[in-house]
C-alpha positions as CSV (number, residue, x, y, z in Angstrom):
1,M,50.7,0.3,119.0
2,R,51.8,0.7,115.4
3,K,52.3,4.2,114.3
4,F,52.3,5.5,110.7
5,I,55.8,6.9,110.1
6,R,55.6,9.4,107.3
7,G,58.0,12.3,107.8
8,L,59.9,14.9,105.9
9,L,63.6,15.0,107.0
10,L,66.4,17.1,105.8
11,P,69.7,15.1,105.9
12,S,71.7,18.2,106.9
13,L,74.0,18.2,109.8
14,L,71.2,19.5,112.0
15,G,68.9,16.9,113.5
16,L,71.2,13.9,113.0
17,S,72.0,11.6,115.9
18,I,75.7,11.7,116.1
19,T,76.4,8.2,117.4
20,G,78.3,5.1,116.5
21,F,76.5,2.6,114.3
22,S,74.9,-0.4,116.0
23,Q,76.4,-3.5,114.5
24,K,74.8,-6.5,112.8
25,A,77.0,-9.4,111.8
26,V,78.1,-9.0,108.2
27,V,76.9,-11.8,106.0
28,K,79.6,-13.0,103.6
29,F,78.4,-14.0,100.1
30,G,78.6,-17.7,99.6
31,D,79.2,-18.5,103.3
32,I,76.4,-21.1,103.7
33,K,76.4,-23.6,106.5
34,P,74.4,-26.9,106.8
35,S,72.7,-25.3,109.9
36,D,71.2,-22.6,107.6
37,F,68.9,-25.2,106.1
38,S,67.6,-26.5,109.4
39,P,64.6,-24.1,109.9
40,T,61.4,-25.3,108.2
41,A,59.7,-22.1,109.3
42,Y,60.7,-18.6,110.6
43,A,59.4,-16.6,113.5
44,V,58.6,-13.6,111.4
45,D,55.9,-15.7,109.6
46,S,55.6,-19.4,110.3
47,S,53.3,-20.0,107.3
48,A,55.4,-18.1,104.7
49,S,56.3,-19.9,101.5
50,G,59.5,-17.9,101.3
51,V,61.5,-15.6,103.5
52,I,64.0,-12.9,102.7
53,L,66.8,-13.6,105.3
54,Y,69.1,-10.7,104.5
55,D,68.7,-7.7,102.3
56,V,71.4,-5.0,102.6
57,G,72.1,-2.1,100.3
58,S,74.2,1.1,100.2
59,S,74.6,4.2,98.1
60,T,77.8,6.2,98.2
61,Y,79.1,9.0,96.0
62,Q,82.2,9.0,93.9
63,G,83.9,11.4,91.6
64,N,83.6,10.6,87.9
65,T,85.4,11.4,84.6
66,S,82.6,13.7,83.4
67,G,83.3,16.6,85.8
68,G,80.9,15.6,88.5
69,F,79.6,12.9,90.8
70,S,78.2,9.4,90.3
71,I,76.4,7.1,92.8
72,A,77.7,3.6,93.5
73,F,74.9,1.4,94.6
74,K,75.5,-2.1,96.1
75,R,73.1,-4.8,97.2
76,H,73.4,-8.3,98.7
77,T,70.2,-10.4,99.2
78,R,69.8,-13.9,100.7
79,I,66.5,-15.7,100.3
80,R,65.1,-19.0,101.6
81,L,62.6,-20.8,99.2
82,L,60.6,-22.9,101.6
83,N,58.1,-24.3,99.0
84,R,57.2,-24.0,95.3
85,N,54.9,-21.0,96.0
86,S,58.0,-18.8,96.5
87,F,59.8,-19.8,93.3
88,D,59.0,-16.4,91.8
89,L,61.6,-15.0,94.1
90,A,64.3,-16.8,92.1
91,T,63.6,-14.6,89.0
92,I,65.5,-11.3,89.4
93,S,65.1,-8.1,87.5
94,I,67.5,-5.1,87.8
95,P,66.2,-2.0,86.0
96,L,68.8,0.5,84.7
97,Y,68.1,4.0,83.5
98,A,69.8,5.7,80.5
99,S,69.3,9.1,78.8
100,G,71.5,9.7,75.8
101,A,75.1,8.7,76.5
102,A,74.6,8.8,80.2
103,E,73.6,5.4,81.4
104,E,73.6,3.3,84.6
105,R,75.9,0.4,84.3
106,I,76.4,-2.8,86.2
107,E,79.9,-3.2,87.5
108,S,79.6,-6.6,89.2
109,L,77.0,-9.3,89.5
110,E,77.1,-12.8,91.1
111,A,74.3,-15.1,92.1
112,S,74.1,-18.7,93.3
113,T,71.7,-21.3,94.5
114,H,72.6,-23.4,97.5
115,N,71.1,-26.8,98.2
116,F,71.6,-29.2,101.0
117,E,72.2,-32.7,99.5
118,N,73.6,-35.8,101.2
119,G,74.8,-34.0,104.2
120,K,76.6,-31.2,102.4
121,V,76.0,-27.9,100.8
122,E,76.0,-27.8,97.0
123,T,76.4,-24.5,95.2
124,F,75.2,-23.7,91.7
125,K,76.5,-20.4,90.3
126,L,74.6,-18.4,87.8
127,D,76.0,-18.6,84.3
128,K,76.5,-15.1,82.9
129,A,75.1,-16.3,79.6
130,S,71.8,-16.7,81.4
131,I,71.5,-13.0,82.0
132,F,69.1,-11.4,79.5
133,K,68.7,-7.7,78.6
134,D,65.2,-6.4,77.8
135,R,64.1,-2.8,76.9
136,L,61.2,-1.6,79.0
137,N,60.9,1.8,77.2
138,K,63.1,4.4,75.7
139,N,64.9,5.1,79.0
140,Y,64.8,1.8,80.9
141,T,66.4,-1.5,80.2
142,V,66.3,-4.5,82.6
143,R,68.8,-7.2,83.4
144,K,66.8,-10.3,84.1
145,F,67.8,-13.8,85.2
146,T,66.5,-16.9,87.0
147,L,68.7,-18.7,89.6
148,P,69.6,-22.3,88.6
149,N,68.7,-25.6,90.2
150,I,66.2,-24.2,92.7
151,K,64.0,-26.6,94.7
152,E,62.0,-26.5,97.9
153,G,64.4,-25.5,100.7
154,S,67.0,-23.8,98.5
155,I,68.8,-20.7,99.7
156,I,69.5,-18.2,96.9
157,E,71.9,-15.3,96.9
158,I,72.3,-12.3,94.7
159,K,75.0,-9.6,95.0
160,Y,75.5,-6.8,92.5
161,S,76.7,-3.2,92.2
162,F,76.1,-0.6,89.6
163,V,77.1,3.0,89.0
164,S,74.7,5.8,88.2
165,P,75.8,9.0,86.5
166,Y,72.7,10.8,88.0
167,P,73.8,12.2,91.3
168,G,70.3,13.6,92.1
169,D,68.7,10.2,91.8
170,L,69.6,8.7,95.1
171,R,68.2,5.1,95.1
172,S,65.1,4.5,97.3
173,W,64.8,1.4,99.5
174,N,61.9,-0.9,100.3
175,F,62.2,-2.6,103.6
176,Q,58.9,-4.5,103.1
177,G,57.2,-6.4,100.4
178,A,55.1,-9.4,99.5
179,Y,57.4,-11.8,101.6
180,P,58.5,-11.5,105.2
181,V,62.0,-10.2,105.8
182,V,64.3,-11.1,108.7
183,W,66.8,-8.3,108.2
184,S,66.7,-5.3,105.9
185,E,69.3,-2.5,105.9
186,Y,70.2,0.6,103.9
187,Q,73.1,3.0,104.2
188,V,73.8,6.2,102.5
189,S,76.8,8.5,102.5
190,I,76.1,11.9,100.9
191,P,78.6,14.7,100.3
192,S,77.4,18.1,101.6
193,V,77.3,19.3,98.0
194,F,73.8,17.7,97.9
195,N,70.8,18.3,100.1
196,F,67.9,15.8,100.0
197,V,64.4,15.7,101.4
198,T,64.0,12.3,102.9
199,L,60.6,10.7,102.7
200,T,59.8,7.8,105.0
201,Q,56.6,5.7,105.3
202,G,55.4,2.5,106.9
203,Y,54.3,1.0,110.2
204,T,57.3,-1.2,111.2
205,P,59.7,0.5,113.7
206,Y,63.4,0.9,112.9
207,K,65.7,-1.4,114.7
208,V,68.5,1.0,113.7
209,D,68.1,4.6,112.8
210,E,71.5,6.3,113.2
211,G,73.4,9.1,111.6
212,S,76.9,10.5,111.7
213,V,79.0,13.1,110.0
214,G,82.3,12.4,108.2
215,N,84.8,13.8,105.7
216,E,85.7,12.4,102.3
217,I,88.0,13.3,99.5
218,Y,86.5,13.2,96.0
219,N,88.5,13.1,92.8
220,I,86.8,14.5,89.8
221,L,88.2,14.4,86.2
222,D,86.9,17.3,84.1
223,G,87.6,17.7,80.4
224,D,86.6,16.6,76.9
225,I,88.2,16.0,73.5
226,A,88.5,19.7,72.8
227,R,90.5,20.5,76.0
228,K,92.9,18.8,78.3
229,S,91.3,17.0,81.2
230,E,92.0,18.3,84.7
231,L,91.8,16.3,88.0
232,Y,90.2,18.1,90.9
233,S,90.4,16.8,94.4
234,F,88.5,18.4,97.3
235,R,87.6,17.4,100.8
236,T,84.0,17.9,102.0
237,S,81.9,16.8,104.9
238,T,79.4,13.9,104.4
239,V,76.1,13.0,105.9
240,N,76.0,9.3,106.7
241,H,72.9,7.4,107.8
242,R,72.0,3.8,108.4
243,W,68.4,2.4,108.7
244,A,67.6,-1.2,109.5
245,M,64.5,-3.2,110.3
246,E,64.1,-6.6,111.7
247,N,61.4,-9.3,111.4
248,I,59.3,-7.3,108.9
249,P,56.0,-8.9,108.1
250,A,54.8,-9.4,104.5
251,L,52.3,-6.8,103.3
252,K,49.3,-8.5,101.6
253,K,46.5,-6.9,99.7
254,E,43.3,-6.7,101.8
255,N,39.8,-5.4,101.1
256,F,39.6,-1.6,101.2
257,T,43.1,-0.8,100.1
258,T,44.0,1.9,97.7
259,T,47.5,0.6,96.8
260,L,50.1,-1.2,99.0
261,D,52.7,1.3,97.7
262,N,51.1,3.8,100.1
263,H,51.8,1.5,103.1
264,I,55.0,-0.5,102.7
265,S,57.9,0.5,104.9
266,K,60.2,2.3,102.6
267,I,62.5,5.3,102.3
268,A,62.9,7.6,99.3
269,F,64.8,10.8,98.5
270,Q,64.2,14.0,96.6
271,L,67.0,16.3,95.7
272,S,66.3,19.7,97.2
273,R,69.5,21.8,96.8
274,V,73.0,21.7,95.3
275,K,76.0,23.7,96.6
276,Y,79.3,23.0,94.7
277,P,82.5,24.5,96.1
278,N,83.1,28.1,95.1
279,S,79.6,28.3,93.4
280,P,76.3,29.8,94.5
281,E,73.7,27.6,96.1
282,K,71.1,26.3,93.6
283,D,67.6,25.2,94.5
284,I,66.5,22.1,92.7
285,M,63.1,21.5,94.2
286,S,60.8,24.4,93.1
287,N,57.7,25.6,95.0
288,W,54.2,25.1,93.6
289,N,53.9,28.6,92.2
290,M,57.0,28.1,90.1
291,V,56.0,24.6,89.0
292,C,52.5,25.8,88.0
293,E,54.0,28.7,86.0
294,E,56.2,26.3,84.1
295,L,53.4,23.9,83.5
296,L,51.2,26.6,82.1
297,K,53.9,27.6,79.6
298,D,54.6,23.9,78.7
299,E,53.5,23.0,75.1
300,D,52.5,19.6,76.5
301,F,50.2,21.1,79.1
302,G,49.1,24.6,79.7
303,A,50.4,26.5,76.6
304,N,47.7,24.9,74.5
305,L,45.0,26.6,76.7
306,A,45.9,29.9,75.2
307,Q,45.9,28.8,71.5
308,N,43.3,28.7,68.7
309,A,40.8,31.1,70.4
310,S,38.9,32.0,67.2
311,Y,38.6,28.3,66.3
312,W,37.2,27.4,69.7
313,N,34.8,30.3,69.7
314,D,33.3,29.1,66.4
315,E,32.9,25.5,67.7
316,L,31.4,26.8,71.0
317,K,28.6,28.5,69.1
318,K,27.5,25.1,67.9
319,I,28.1,23.2,71.2
320,T,26.2,25.7,73.4
321,A,23.3,26.4,71.0
322,G,20.1,26.8,72.9
323,A,21.7,27.4,76.3
324,T,20.1,30.3,78.1
325,T,22.1,30.3,81.4
326,P,25.8,29.9,82.3
327,M,25.0,26.6,84.0
328,E,23.3,25.3,80.8
329,S,26.3,26.4,78.7
330,A,28.7,24.7,81.1
331,K,26.7,21.5,81.1
332,K,26.4,21.5,77.3
333,I,30.2,21.9,77.0
334,F,30.9,19.1,79.5
335,E,28.4,16.7,78.0
336,F,29.7,17.4,74.5
337,V,33.3,16.5,75.5
338,R,32.2,13.5,77.7
339,D,29.9,12.0,75.0
340,N,32.1,12.6,72.0
341,M,35.7,11.9,73.2
342,S,37.1,8.5,73.8
343,C,39.7,8.1,76.5
344,T,42.7,6.0,75.5
345,N,44.7,6.2,78.8
346,Y,43.5,7.0,82.3
347,S,46.9,7.7,83.7
348,A,48.4,10.8,82.1
349,K,49.3,14.3,83.0
350,Y,50.6,15.6,79.7
351,L,49.1,16.1,76.3
352,S,49.7,13.3,73.7
353,N,48.7,15.7,70.9
354,P,47.8,19.4,70.5
355,L,44.3,20.1,71.7
356,K,43.0,21.0,68.3
357,K,44.0,17.6,67.0
358,V,42.5,15.9,70.1
359,Y,39.2,17.7,69.3
360,Q,39.3,16.6,65.6
361,T,40.2,13.0,66.2
362,K,37.8,12.7,69.2
363,N,40.2,10.6,71.3
364,G,43.1,11.1,73.7
365,N,44.3,10.4,77.2
366,V,42.7,11.8,80.4
367,A,44.9,14.9,80.2
368,D,44.0,15.5,76.6
369,I,40.3,15.3,77.3
370,N,40.1,17.4,80.5
371,L,42.4,20.0,79.2
372,L,40.2,20.2,76.1
373,L,37.2,20.7,78.5
374,T,39.1,23.4,80.3
375,V,40.0,25.3,77.1
376,L,36.4,25.2,75.9
377,L,35.1,26.5,79.2
378,K,37.7,29.2,79.3
379,N,36.9,30.4,75.8
380,K,33.2,30.5,76.8
381,G,34.2,33.0,79.5
382,F,34.2,30.7,82.5
383,D,36.8,30.7,85.2
384,A,38.2,27.2,84.5
385,R,41.6,25.7,85.5
386,P,43.2,22.4,85.3
387,V,43.7,20.3,88.4
388,M,46.3,17.6,88.9
389,L,45.9,14.6,91.3
390,S,47.1,11.1,91.9
391,T,44.6,8.2,91.5
392,R,44.2,5.6,94.3
393,D,46.2,2.9,92.5
394,H,49.0,5.3,91.8
395,G,49.7,6.2,95.4
396,K,49.3,9.4,97.5
397,A,50.7,12.7,96.2
398,L,52.7,14.9,98.6
399,E,50.8,17.9,99.9
400,V,53.8,20.2,100.2
401,Y,56.5,19.3,97.8
402,P,55.9,19.7,94.0
403,I,57.0,16.2,92.9
404,L,55.2,15.7,89.6
405,E,56.1,12.0,89.4
406,R,53.5,11.5,92.2
407,L,50.7,12.9,90.0
408,N,49.1,11.0,87.1
409,Y,45.6,12.5,86.4
410,V,44.1,15.7,85.2
411,I,40.6,17.1,85.9
412,S,39.0,20.5,85.5
413,K,37.7,23.0,88.0
414,V,35.1,25.6,86.9
415,I,33.4,28.4,88.9
416,I,29.8,29.2,88.0
417,G,28.3,32.0,90.1
418,N,29.4,31.4,93.6
419,E,29.9,27.7,93.2
420,S,32.9,25.7,92.0
421,Y,32.6,22.3,90.3
422,L,35.2,19.6,89.7
423,L,34.7,17.9,86.3
424,D,36.0,14.8,84.6
425,A,34.8,14.3,81.0
426,S,37.0,11.3,80.4
427,Q,34.6,8.9,82.0
428,D,31.5,8.3,79.9
429,K,29.0,7.8,82.8
430,L,30.0,10.6,85.1
431,G,27.7,13.4,85.7
432,F,28.5,17.1,85.9
433,G,30.3,17.8,89.2
434,H,31.0,14.2,89.9
435,L,34.4,12.4,90.0
436,D,35.3,8.8,89.9
437,L,36.1,7.2,93.3
438,D,39.7,6.7,92.1
439,C,40.2,10.5,92.2
440,Y,39.6,10.6,96.0
441,N,43.1,9.9,97.2
442,G,44.1,12.7,99.5
443,Y,44.6,16.1,97.9
444,A,44.6,17.6,94.4
445,R,46.4,20.7,93.2
446,I,44.9,23.6,91.2
447,I,47.4,24.4,88.4
448,D,47.5,28.2,88.8
449,K,50.7,30.2,89.1
450,D,49.2,32.8,91.5
451,L,47.0,30.6,93.6
452,P,47.9,26.9,93.3
453,E,45.5,25.8,96.1
454,L,45.0,22.3,97.5
455,I,41.6,20.6,97.0
456,N,40.6,18.1,99.6
457,L,39.8,14.9,97.9
458,S,40.0,12.5,100.8
459,A,37.7,9.5,101.0
460,D,36.4,10.9,104.3
461,S,35.0,13.9,102.4
462,I,32.5,11.6,100.5
463,H,29.2,10.6,102.1
464,E,27.3,7.9,100.4
465,N,23.6,7.6,101.4
466,K,21.3,4.7,100.5
467,L,17.7,4.2,101.5
468,T,15.7,1.0,100.9
469,T,12.0,0.7,101.8
470,V,9.9,-2.4,101.7
471,F,6.1,-2.3,102.4
472,I,4.2,-5.6,102.4
473,I,0.5,-6.1,103.1
474,N,-1.9,-9.0,102.9
475,D,-3.7,-9.3,99.6
476,E,-7.2,-10.4,98.7
477,K,-6.0,-13.9,97.6
478,G,-4.6,-15.0,101.0
479,G,-1.0,-14.1,100.0
480,L,1.2,-11.1,100.5
481,K,2.1,-8.2,98.2
482,G,4.4,-5.3,98.5
483,N,6.6,-2.6,97.0
484,F,10.4,-2.6,97.1
485,V,12.2,0.7,96.4
486,S,15.9,1.3,96.7
487,Y,17.4,4.8,96.3
488,L,21.1,4.1,95.6
489,G,24.0,6.3,96.6
490,D,25.9,8.2,93.9
491,Y,28.7,5.7,93.7
492,E,26.6,2.6,94.0
493,S,24.6,4.2,91.1
494,A,27.8,4.5,89.1
495,R,28.7,0.8,89.7
496,F,25.1,-0.2,88.9
497,R,25.3,1.7,85.5
498,E,28.5,-0.1,84.6
499,K,26.9,-3.5,85.6
500,I,23.8,-2.9,83.5
501,V,25.9,-2.1,80.4
502,K,27.4,-5.6,80.7
503,T,24.0,-7.3,81.1
504,T,20.3,-6.3,80.8
505,A,17.6,-5.1,83.2
506,E,15.8,-8.4,82.6
507,T,18.8,-10.4,83.7
508,F,19.3,-8.1,86.7
509,F,15.8,-8.7,88.0
510,K,16.1,-12.4,87.5
511,E,19.1,-12.3,89.9
512,V,17.0,-10.2,92.3
513,K,14.3,-12.9,92.3
514,K,16.9,-15.7,93.0
515,G,18.1,-13.7,96.0
516,F,14.9,-14.4,97.9
517,A,14.9,-17.5,100.1
518,F,11.4,-18.4,98.9
519,D,9.4,-18.3,95.7
520,V,8.2,-14.8,94.7
521,D,6.7,-13.1,91.7
522,L,8.1,-9.8,90.6
523,S,6.2,-7.2,88.6
524,N,6.3,-3.5,87.6
525,Q,10.1,-3.5,87.6
526,H,11.7,-0.1,87.0
527,I,15.2,1.4,87.0
528,D,15.0,5.2,87.1
529,S,17.7,7.7,86.2
530,L,19.9,5.1,84.5
531,K,21.0,7.7,82.0
532,I,20.7,10.8,84.1
533,Y,24.2,10.7,85.5
534,E,23.8,13.5,88.0
535,A,21.0,11.7,89.8
536,P,21.1,8.6,91.9
537,V,19.6,5.4,90.4
538,T,16.3,4.2,91.9
539,V,15.4,0.5,91.6
540,S,11.8,-0.5,92.3
541,Y,9.5,-3.5,91.8
542,E,6.4,-5.1,93.2
543,I,6.5,-8.4,95.0
544,R,4.0,-11.2,95.6
545,F,4.3,-14.4,97.5
546,K,2.0,-16.8,99.3
547,P,3.2,-18.5,102.5
548,E,1.8,-22.0,103.0
549,D,4.2,-23.8,105.3
550,E,3.5,-24.6,108.9
551,M,6.5,-22.5,109.9
552,I,7.8,-19.5,108.0
553,Y,11.4,-18.4,108.4
554,L,11.8,-14.8,107.1
555,N,14.9,-12.7,107.0
556,P,13.4,-9.2,107.4
557,V,16.3,-7.4,105.7
558,F,15.8,-9.6,102.6
559,G,18.6,-9.2,100.0
560,E,19.9,-6.0,101.6
561,A,21.5,-7.9,104.5
562,Y,25.2,-8.0,105.1
563,K,25.9,-11.7,104.5
564,E,29.7,-11.8,105.2
565,N,32.2,-9.8,107.1
566,P,34.4,-7.8,104.6
567,F,37.3,-7.9,107.1
568,K,38.5,-11.5,107.1
569,S,42.1,-11.3,108.3
570,A,42.8,-11.7,112.0
571,E,45.0,-8.6,111.9
572,R,45.9,-5.7,109.6
573,L,49.2,-3.9,109.4
574,Y,48.0,-0.8,107.6
575,P,44.9,1.4,107.5
576,V,41.5,0.4,106.2
577,E,40.7,2.7,103.3
578,M,37.0,2.4,102.6
579,P,35.8,4.3,99.5
580,Y,33.6,6.7,101.4
581,A,31.8,7.4,104.6
582,M,28.3,5.8,104.5
583,N,24.8,5.8,105.8
584,E,22.7,2.9,104.7
585,T,19.1,2.6,105.9
586,F,16.6,-0.2,105.4
587,V,13.0,0.2,106.4
588,L,10.4,-2.6,106.5
589,K,6.7,-2.4,107.3
590,M,5.0,-5.7,106.9
591,E,1.6,-7.0,107.8
592,I,1.6,-10.3,109.6
593,P,0.3,-12.9,107.1
594,K,-3.3,-13.9,107.8
595,G,-3.5,-17.2,109.6
596,Y,0.0,-16.8,111.2
597,A,1.3,-15.6,114.5
598,I,4.8,-14.5,115.5
599,E,6.7,-17.4,117.1
600,E,10.0,-15.6,117.4
601,L,11.3,-12.1,116.7
602,P,14.9,-10.7,116.7
603,K,15.7,-8.3,119.5
604,S,16.4,-4.6,118.9
605,S,19.9,-3.4,119.2
606,R,22.0,-0.3,118.9
607,V,25.8,-0.2,119.0
608,K,28.3,2.7,118.5
609,F,31.6,2.5,116.8
610,N,34.4,4.5,118.5
611,D,31.8,6.7,120.2
612,D,30.9,9.1,117.3
613,E,32.7,7.5,114.3
614,G,29.8,5.1,113.4
615,M,26.8,3.2,114.6
616,F,24.6,0.2,113.8
617,E,20.9,0.3,114.6
618,Y,18.5,-2.6,114.4
619,L,15.1,-1.5,115.8
620,I,12.2,-4.0,115.4
621,A,8.8,-3.9,116.8
622,K,5.4,-5.6,116.4
623,D,1.8,-5.1,117.2
624,E,-1.2,-7.4,116.4
625,N,-1.1,-6.8,112.7
626,E,2.3,-5.4,111.7
627,I,6.1,-5.8,112.0
628,Q,8.3,-2.7,111.7
629,L,12.0,-2.8,111.2
630,R,14.6,0.0,110.8
631,S,18.3,-1.1,110.2
632,T,21.0,1.6,109.8
633,V,24.7,1.1,109.1
634,K,26.6,4.3,109.4
635,L,30.3,5.2,109.3
636,N,31.1,8.9,109.6
637,K,34.6,8.5,108.0
638,A,36.2,6.2,105.5
639,T,39.8,5.7,106.7
640,F,40.7,3.8,109.9
641,L,44.1,3.3,111.4
642,P,45.4,-0.3,112.1
643,D,44.6,0.1,115.8
644,D,41.0,0.4,114.9
645,Y,41.0,-2.8,112.7
646,Q,39.9,-5.3,115.3
647,S,37.0,-3.0,116.5
648,L,35.9,-2.5,112.9
649,R,36.1,-6.2,112.2
650,D,34.0,-6.9,115.3
651,F,31.5,-4.1,114.3
652,F,30.8,-5.7,110.9
653,G,30.8,-9.2,112.4
654,Y,28.0,-8.1,114.7
655,I,26.1,-6.6,111.8
656,V,26.4,-9.8,109.8
657,K,25.2,-11.8,112.8
658,K,22.3,-9.5,113.4
659,H,21.3,-9.4,109.7
660,S,21.2,-13.2,109.7
661,E,18.5,-13.4,112.4
662,Q,15.1,-14.4,111.2
663,I,11.5,-13.8,112.0
664,V,9.7,-17.1,112.8
665,L,6.0,-17.2,111.9
666,K,3.8,-20.2,112.9
667,K,0.5,-21.1,111.3
668,I,-2.4,-20.7,113.7
669,K,-4.3,-23.9,114.2
670,P,-8.1,-23.5,113.6
């Protein structure tokens, strides 16, 4: 059974396994033998287009000439390109960070392509002139190159090292990615000066997970132009750890996945505390109360909430004119911001401009817009606070540790009477108290220095309900007529509104008509609550058709049937993350067409999923004149562990099979 490994470990002397390291044969760069080209497939994934054979890295500390520590990072990677679909692996990018004069620098780099030609290994070394330098942004540059002379079957190797002057930024390590890996290993050696929180995640077990303690002498040169440099040497204990995984499968994007970054096997580090010799201990990682206090003083975040009070009060008189209750005032403020501001960036947690300018220019990022909403609500006298979260494609935020890099979105919370509401005015079709599905990604954090509470925004907390009813009777002309009404759930309503913007209601109903397996006439077509964003959309129309064939094959679930299984892969290595828990009900009442009799009717069925986690119900009955059907698909939660995948796949496979069954009607011979 695969288990999700996501822990918080302190690499202090406590809790380490004091053992000798298990050994794996060291791979020497350039040591390629003819036998290395023999495999045409690898056990880790026999269908893979490329396989990472060996990926080993290390991070160690060293004294520098700036009075402190640097980190030396080394990496050696060997890759087999089995066919052309893996040639993207031959293009390598090495990002390097710089701030002012302090920059990460490459100390060594070598790369080669190895081909097996005419019974011998031929090696093509990378020409240093083929290494290009690009600037990603003001702080990051990238060294980029493509290995030469690659072809199907090539083995490529890359080996490099660089030095980072940022001792608190211990390099993370991904054991897993888009291609299978035969062996991946990472080692760190950390002086006791630094204490890190270690964050691990993934579902592949470690082949090696071993720690030891040691001692090291560090030489540090301290000085500048104004004073003479001094060399300091001191011995301190070190925490050493080695992690390795073997035969790691590739992780591929499947249906119902937030982001693969949440699930790949990886290890990362966050500096928690620093203790230099003869100096007091210094906490680096704050708690949420301290972080919130700093954010609320930050000019690029909370400080703007306390500015321009008289200006906002004058504007609020116009915005809330006519409102007679607090709820009406709050809704007017929300709708004003939503309908008048244009969002330029949906991934931001800091202001791009002062709030007054955002208001005047009528555009800004998601933080600009929802902090503007917050300040307007506060100045109207509401208890309103900003809330930070991480959207689904950004990855999950940590519940305990205040790591702001894990957050990328701002919403607002307002209390009206005894009720609290979460608001997002950056999306133009969201109603009051509604959030986009992307916001439901674990937990959000209220930015309040006294009470920085967590808000549960898990997908399991959303329950989407849908009801579709179809009533069909015989008409006076020998045909059938009926009414179709579908009450969409909140989030299907949101998707529907987006769809209608890109097309028209007329086009939509033409597609509905095409969805029937027989010729029908539609009339009295209506879409209700299309612009009432707090309410679910209702789709309704009348239907007429005239059966004339000797045999009629009728799918009683019509266009609402599940036609294919959303879970196609034979296995899944990480959780299924559906957008919400759901309850979908379809009800049919249909008179048997005059002149016909039932030849065949599907059987009723009821199945449970994991006892109380879901159910599928298909109840069908008939009498002399009428057929009745009730189909319900219900899941009581949204997230399912990999161990549940096969059961979930079988569950939906059964629904698809049952929804494909037809009623067979046969014309009665006179």
